[in-house]
C-alpha positions as CSV (number, residue, x, y, z in Angstrom):
1,E,-11.5,23.5,0.1
2,R,-8.2,22.7,1.4
3,Y,-6.4,20.4,-0.2
4,K,-6.1,16.9,2.1
5,A,-4.0,14.2,1.0
6,I,-5.4,10.6,1.2
7,S,-3.4,8.5,3.8
8,L,-3.7,4.9,4.8
9,Q,-5.9,5.3,7.6
10,A,-8.5,7.2,5.5
11,I,-8.7,3.9,2.9
12,D,-11.5,3.2,4.4
13,K,-13.4,5.9,3.6
14,V,-11.8,6.2,0.3
15,A,-13.5,2.4,-0.2
16,E,-16.9,3.9,0.7
17,D,-16.4,6.5,-1.9
18,H,-15.5,4.1,-4.3
19,P,-17.5,0.5,-3.6
20,Q,-15.2,-1.3,-6.3
21,L,-12.3,-0.5,-3.8
22,K,-13.3,-2.4,-1.3
23,P,-12.5,-6.1,-2.7
24,H,-8.9,-5.1,-2.3
25,L,-8.6,-3.0,0.8
26,R,-6.6,-6.0,2.8
27,D,-4.2,-5.9,-0.6
28,V,-3.7,-1.6,-0.6
29,K,-3.6,-2.1,3.8
30,L,-0.8,-5.0,3.6
31,A,1.0,-3.0,0.6
32,G,1.1,0.2,2.7
33,L,2.5,-1.4,5.7
34,V,5.4,-1.9,3.6
35,F,5.5,1.1,1.4
36,P,4.9,4.8,2.0
37,F,1.2,6.0,1.2
38,K,-0.5,9.6,0.4
39,A,-2.4,10.1,-2.5
40,S,-4.5,12.6,-3.9
41,P,-8.0,13.0,-3.4
42,Y,-8.0,14.3,-7.6
43,Y,-6.1,11.4,-8.2
44,V,-8.0,8.9,-6.9
45,D,-11.6,10.7,-7.5
46,E,-11.0,12.1,-11.1
47,M,-8.1,9.9,-12.8
48,I,-8.7,6.1,-11.8
49,D,-11.4,4.6,-13.9
50,W,-13.1,3.1,-11.0
51,E,-16.2,1.8,-14.1
52,S,-14.0,-0.5,-15.5
53,D,-14.4,-4.2,-15.5
54,D,-11.2,-4.4,-13.5
55,V,-10.1,-1.0,-11.3
56,T,-6.3,-3.0,-10.6
57,Q,-5.4,-3.1,-14.3
58,D,-6.1,0.8,-14.2
59,P,-2.6,3.1,-14.9
60,F,-3.5,5.2,-12.6
61,Y,-5.0,3.1,-9.5
62,K,-2.0,1.0,-10.5
63,L,0.6,4.3,-9.3
64,I,-1.2,5.7,-6.8
65,F,-2.4,2.5,-4.5
66,P,0.3,-0.2,-3.0
67,T,-0.5,-3.7,-3.6
68,L,0.9,-6.9,-2.7
69,D,2.0,-7.9,-6.5
70,M,4.8,-5.2,-5.8
71,L,6.5,-7.9,-3.5
72,S,8.2,-11.0,-4.1
73,D,6.2,-14.3,-2.8
74,E,8.4,-14.9,-0.3
75,H,7.6,-11.4,1.3
76,R,4.3,-11.6,0.3
77,E,3.5,-14.8,2.7
78,K,5.8,-13.5,5.3
79,L,3.6,-10.3,5.5
80,E,0.1,-12.3,5.2
81,A,1.4,-14.7,7.6
82,A,2.4,-12.4,10.3
83,H,-0.5,-10.5,10.0
84,D,-3.1,-13.5,10.2
85,A,-1.7,-14.4,13.4
86,G,-2.2,-11.0,15.0
87,D,0.9,-10.4,17.0
88,P,1.7,-6.1,16.1
89,A,4.6,-6.8,17.8
90,N,6.1,-9.1,15.4
91,L,4.1,-7.6,12.6
92,I,6.3,-4.4,12.8
93,K,9.4,-6.8,13.4
94,V,8.5,-8.5,9.6
95,V,7.3,-4.8,8.4
96,G,11.1,-3.5,8.9
97,E,12.7,-7.2,7.4
98,I,11.0,-6.3,4.5
99,R,11.7,-3.1,4.1
100,E,15.2,-3.9,5.2
101,D,15.7,-6.0,2.3
102,L,13.9,-3.8,-0.2
103,N,16.1,-0.5,0.9
104,P,18.8,-1.9,3.1
105,H,20.7,1.5,3.2
106,P,19.1,4.5,1.9
107,A,20.8,7.1,0.0
108,G,24.2,5.4,0.1
109,Q,24.7,5.5,3.6
110,K,27.0,3.0,4.5
111,T,29.7,4.7,1.9
112,L,29.0,7.9,2.3
113,N,28.8,7.9,6.2
């Protein structure tokens, strides 16, 4: 079978296969707007201990899935408010602002150019 990475768009399918993820879907989806997300099915299916009492504490879960805990309280509140407002244009703007705050000039673009 050909390798096919899991992206944010396919996260609902992962939750169908692993119901323990369902309570955390909103968290992962929102954080996935800010942080890049792509995962190997092997890691998701085989390496995460889906039977643990709290799957969010599994080391592989923490490595694979982005969560809102990765953001500061200020960024988290800003992102949640923009999402809850239901305005896609504003959400894109807020995500861009958060990314800018986290990594304003990747790869030394200001100093090397």
